[in-house]
Backbone as CSV, one residue per row, in Angstrom:
resi,resn,N_x,N_y,N_z,CA_x,CA_y,CA_z,C_x,C_y,C_z
1,UNK,-56.024,9.476,-45.280,-54.666,9.006,-45.483,-53.734,9.833,-44.598
2,UNK,-52.837,9.161,-43.891,-51.906,9.866,-43.015,-50.759,10.462,-43.834
3,UNK,-50.031,11.340,-43.194,-48.863,11.970,-43.816,-47.843,10.895,-44.192
4,UNK,-47.689,9.897,-43.352,-46.761,8.797,-43.619,-47.192,8.027,-44.859
5,UNK,-48.448,7.668,-44.938,-48.947,6.929,-46.098,-48.798,7.746,-47.375
6,UNK,-49.116,9.019,-47.314,-48.995,9.878,-48.491,-47.536,9.976,-48.947
7,UNK,-46.608,10.052,-48.002,-45.190,10.145,-48.345,-44.704,8.863,-49.016
8,UNK,-45.107,7.726,-48.485,-44.700,6.435,-49.068,-45.306,6.269,-50.459
9,UNK,-46.564,6.625,-50.620,-47.217,6.538,-51.934,-46.511,7.459,-52.927
10,UNK,-46.178,8.665,-52.503,-45.495,9.613,-53.391,-44.165,9.046,-53.873
11,UNK,-43.384,8.475,-52.972,-42.094,7.891,-53.355,-42.297,6.749,-54.342
12,UNK,-43.237,5.864,-54.063,-43.489,4.716,-54.947,-43.925,5.169,-56.340
13,UNK,-44.844,6.121,-56.400,-45.330,6.613,-57.685,-44.199,7.259,-58.480
14,UNK,-43.401,8.083,-57.836,-42.333,8.783,-58.545,-41.239,7.819,-59.009
15,UNK,-40.926,6.810,-58.231,-39.938,5.816,-58.675,-40.455,5.083,-59.909
16,UNK,-41.734,4.745,-59.925,-42.319,4.101,-61.107,-42.253,5.045,-62.313
17,UNK,-42.566,6.307,-62.106,-42.479,7.287,-63.202,-41.048,7.379,-63.720
18,UNK,-40.081,7.439,-62.823,-38.670,7.536,-63.219,-38.218,6.307,-64.007
19,UNK,-38.533,5.130,-63.500,-38.004,3.887,-64.085,-38.827,3.402,-65.279
20,UNK,-40.148,3.412,-65.164,-40.982,2.788,-66.194,-41.627,3.751,-67.180
21,UNK,-41.993,4.940,-66.721,-42.702,5.869,-67.607,-41.718,6.729,-68.395
22,UNK,-40.892,7.476,-67.690,-39.936,8.360,-68.367,-38.654,7.638,-68.786
23,UNK,-38.385,6.528,-68.110,-37.205,5.694,-68.381,-35.883,6.466,-68.279
24,UNK,-35.836,7.417,-67.359,-34.584,8.135,-67.114,-33.689,7.351,-66.169
25,UNK,-34.299,6.558,-65.303,-33.593,5.709,-64.341,-32.543,6.493,-63.527
26,UNK,-32.941,7.663,-63.097,-32.024,8.495,-62.317,-31.626,7.836,-61.006
27,UNK,-32.501,7.036,-60.420,-32.179,6.429,-59.128,-31.015,5.450,-59.230
28,UNK,-30.591,5.141,-60.430,-29.448,4.241,-60.618,-28.155,5.011,-60.901
29,UNK,-28.207,6.344,-60.864,-27.039,7.156,-61.204,-26.403,7.775,-59.964
30,UNK,-25.094,7.726,-59.916,-24.351,8.316,-58.811,-24.578,9.828,-58.738
31,UNK,-24.672,10.473,-59.893,-24.873,11.928,-59.924,-26.183,12.315,-59.240
32,UNK,-27.219,11.503,-59.424,-28.487,11.801,-58.759,-28.328,11.732,-57.253
33,UNK,-27.680,10.694,-56.750,-27.530,10.523,-55.303,-26.630,11.593,-54.706
34,UNK,-25.680,12.090,-55.480,-24.854,13.210,-55.014,-25.711,14.468,-54.880
35,UNK,-26.520,14.722,-55.908,-27.427,15.870,-55.857,-28.429,15.718,-54.715
36,UNK,-28.927,14.515,-54.512,-29.898,14.269,-53.448,-29.283,14.533,-52.068
37,UNK,-28.028,14.172,-51.886,-27.353,14.441,-50.610,-27.277,15.944,-50.332
38,UNK,-27.001,16.715,-51.367,-26.941,18.176,-51.214,-28.331,18.719,-50.895
39,UNK,-29.337,18.221,-51.583,-30.713,18.658,-51.353,-31.152,18.329,-49.933
40,UNK,-30.846,17.123,-49.461,-31.235,16.712,-48.109,-30.564,17.596,-47.060
41,UNK,-29.298,17.910,-47.268,-28.598,18.781,-46.311,-29.301,20.134,-46.200
42,UNK,-29.647,20.711,-47.334,-30.348,22.002,-47.319,-31.750,21.861,-46.737
43,UNK,-32.420,20.772,-47.079,-33.767,20.523,-46.564,-33.759,20.398,-45.046
44,UNK,-32.763,19.733,-44.503,-32.687,19.569,-43.049,-32.500,20.904,-42.343
45,UNK,-31.716,21.780,-42.940,-31.520,23.112,-42.343,-32.846,23.872,-42.314
46,UNK,-33.523,23.908,-43.453,-34.788,24.645,-43.535,-35.853,23.999,-42.651
47,UNK,-35.974,22.673,-42.712,-36.950,21.985,-41.854,-36.654,22.224,-40.386
48,UNK,-35.384,22.208,-40.026,-35.006,22.456,-38.638,-35.434,23.826,-38.167
49,UNK,-35.258,24.800,-39.012,-35.657,26.166,-38.654,-37.174,26.273,-38.550
50,UNK,-37.879,25.793,-39.583,-39.339,25.941,-39.608,-40.032,25.119,-38.522
51,UNK,-39.652,23.859,-38.394,-40.302,23.004,-37.395,-39.797,23.317,-35.993
52,UNK,-38.523,23.641,-35.855,-37.949,23.942,-34.550,-38.515,25.195,-33.927
53,UNK,-38.882,26.164,-34.745,-39.461,27.415,-34.244,-40.984,27.364,-34.171
54,UNK,-41.560,26.242,-34.597,-43.010,26.095,-34.521,-43.773,26.746,-35.653
55,UNK,-43.065,27.173,-36.707,-43.751,27.759,-37.856,-44.617,26.705,-38.531
56,UNK,-44.103,25.481,-38.594,-44.828,24.346,-39.166,-45.030,23.328,-38.050
57,UNK,-46.245,22.836,-37.922,-46.554,21.835,-36.903,-47.204,20.628,-37.568
58,UNK,-46.974,19.471,-36.982,-47.480,18.218,-37.535,-48.323,17.521,-36.488
59,UNK,-49.431,16.944,-36.928,-50.272,16.167,-36.025,-49.566,14.861,-35.690
60,UNK,-49.429,14.559,-34.419,-48.735,13.330,-34.016,-49.497,12.081,-34.450
61,UNK,-50.777,12.216,-34.764,-51.567,11.079,-35.247,-51.271,10.746,-36.711
62,UNK,-50.705,11.687,-37.452,-50.511,11.505,-38.892,-49.081,11.131,-39.266
63,UNK,-48.158,11.166,-38.302,-46.754,10.875,-38.606,-46.253,9.723,-37.742
64,UNK,-45.109,9.157,-38.146,-44.509,8.070,-37.370,-43.995,8.546,-36.009
65,UNK,-43.533,9.767,-35.989,-42.981,10.306,-34.755,-41.465,10.432,-34.796
66,UNK,-40.821,9.804,-35.766,-39.373,9.938,-35.911,-39.081,11.304,-36.506
67,UNK,-38.151,11.996,-35.889,-37.823,13.345,-36.363,-36.338,13.467,-36.673
68,UNK,-36.066,14.257,-37.685,-34.696,14.594,-38.071,-34.659,16.118,-38.148
69,UNK,-33.793,16.720,-37.358,-33.708,18.192,-37.297,-35.098,18.801,-37.057
70,UNK,-35.808,18.281,-36.085,-37.128,18.735,-35.641,-38.282,18.380,-36.579
71,UNK,-38.007,18.003,-37.813,-39.073,17.713,-38.771,-39.292,16.204,-38.862
72,UNK,-40.505,15.793,-39.172,-40.768,14.355,-39.288,-40.012,13.741,-40.465
73,UNK,-39.668,12.487,-40.316,-38.918,11.779,-41.345,-39.696,11.750,-42.668
74,UNK,-41.002,11.854,-42.602,-41.824,11.872,-43.811,-41.470,13.035,-44.732
75,UNK,-41.007,14.148,-44.153,-40.588,15.277,-44.983,-39.440,14.888,-45.908
76,UNK,-38.549,14.026,-45.434,-37.447,13.571,-46.279,-37.971,12.725,-47.440
77,UNK,-39.008,11.941,-47.184,-39.605,11.148,-48.258,-40.251,12.040,-49.312
78,UNK,-41.002,13.038,-48.857,-41.615,13.966,-49.811,-40.549,14.742,-50.580
79,UNK,-39.500,15.155,-49.897,-38.411,15.866,-50.570,-37.749,15.009,-51.632
80,UNK,-37.553,13.730,-51.305,-36.970,12.796,-52.277,-37.869,12.676,-53.496
81,UNK,-39.165,12.487,-53.276,-40.107,12.354,-54.391,-40.121,13.616,-55.248
82,UNK,-40.104,14.763,-54.609,-40.119,16.028,-55.334,-38.867,16.209,-56.177
83,UNK,-37.704,15.969,-55.596,-36.465,16.167,-56.348,-36.313,15.138,-57.457
84,UNK,-36.674,13.873,-57.196,-36.576,12.846,-58.235,-37.516,13.159,-59.395
85,UNK,-38.742,13.525,-59.111,-39.685,13.836,-60.182,-39.223,15.045,-60.993
86,UNK,-38.783,16.085,-60.311,-38.323,17.285,-61.008,-37.143,16.976,-61.923
87,UNK,-36.158,16.265,-61.401,-34.977,15.950,-62.208,-35.298,14.970,-63.334
88,UNK,-36.165,14.003,-63.085,-36.544,13.054,-64.137,-37.283,13.761,-65.269
89,UNK,-38.180,14.674,-64.935,-38.872,15.451,-65.962,-37.896,16.317,-66.745
90,UNK,-36.935,16.908,-66.043,-35.922,17.755,-66.692,-35.095,16.940,-67.681
91,UNK,-34.617,15.789,-67.250,-33.811,14.928,-68.118,-34.650,14.442,-69.298
92,UNK,-35.869,14.054,-69.024,-36.750,13.564,-70.078,-37.044,14.654,-71.106
93,UNK,-37.288,15.858,-70.650,-37.556,16.980,-71.563,-36.331,17.299,-72.404
94,UNK,-35.159,17.140,-71.827,-33.923,17.438,-72.540,-33.606,16.448,-73.641
95,UNK,-34.197,15.266,-73.586,-33.920,14.289,-74.628,-35.125,14.034,-75.527
96,UNK,-36.130,14.890,-75.436,-37.303,14.739,-76.290,-36.933,15.052,-77.738
97,UNK,-37.699,14.555,-78.716,-37.389,14.837,-80.123,-37.329,16.331,-80.423
98,UNK,-38.205,17.109,-79.810,-38.190,18.558,-80.041,-36.903,19.169,-79.520
99,UNK,-36.469,18.748,-78.334,-35.227,19.273,-77.765,-34.029,18.822,-78.583
100,UNK,-34.045,17.573,-79.046,-32.943,17.065,-79.857,-32.854,17.821,-81.177
101,UNK,-34.003,18.115,-81.784,-34.019,18.880,-83.030,-33.495,20.292,-82.831
102,UNK,-33.868,20.921,-81.729,-33.384,22.272,-81.437,-31.877,22.266,-81.224
103,UNK,-31.363,21.261,-80.533,-29.917,21.170,-80.311,-29.182,20.957,-81.619
104,UNK,-29.729,20.147,-82.521,-29.100,19.911,-83.826,-29.080,21.193,-84.646
105,UNK,-30.156,21.959,-84.594,-30.200,23.229,-85.327,-29.172,24.205,-84.784
106,UNK,-29.018,24.257,-83.456,-28.016,25.132,-82.844,-26.616,24.747,-83.295
107,UNK,-26.351,23.454,-83.356,-25.028,22.969,-83.776,-24.771,23.343,-85.226
108,UNK,-25.772,23.195,-86.087,-25.609,23.562,-87.499,-25.356,25.050,-87.650
109,UNK,-26.078,25.882,-86.879,-25.881,27.341,-86.944,-24.463,27.717,-86.526
110,UNK,-23.976,27.089,-85.447,-22.611,27.373,-84.983,-21.584,26.978,-86.032
111,UNK,-21.788,25.856,-86.700,-20.835,25.375,-87.695,-20.798,26.306,-88.909
112,UNK,-21.929,26.894,-89.277,-21.956,27.765,-90.454,-21.432,29.162,-90.145
113,UNK,-21.448,29.575,-88.899,-20.972,30.918,-88.539,-19.476,30.949,-88.264
114,UNK,-18.841,29.794,-88.137,-17.407,29.756,-87.823,-16.563,29.900,-89.047
């Protein structure tokens, strides 16, 4: 499997996890896309440094050949999949029954101490 194919598969799998499995649907939220823009800006700086200085090299047979800040465009796809999965898991964990119960207990403790 090429780097391009792996990147596309990663994006597809993570979008399915976000929308159908965890049901956080972050890809439909403006806040997610704002965070993603910040992440991409930082990613481009780091990729530019690492790929531009030759610290990281890519086989031309495994990538499309399109580059952004010296790094292959596939890196942006992997970065998107990584950030979406991380944030979807975070949101999902925050609304789990265990997390909701802990938040309710914290609220009750605060109310009794005031």
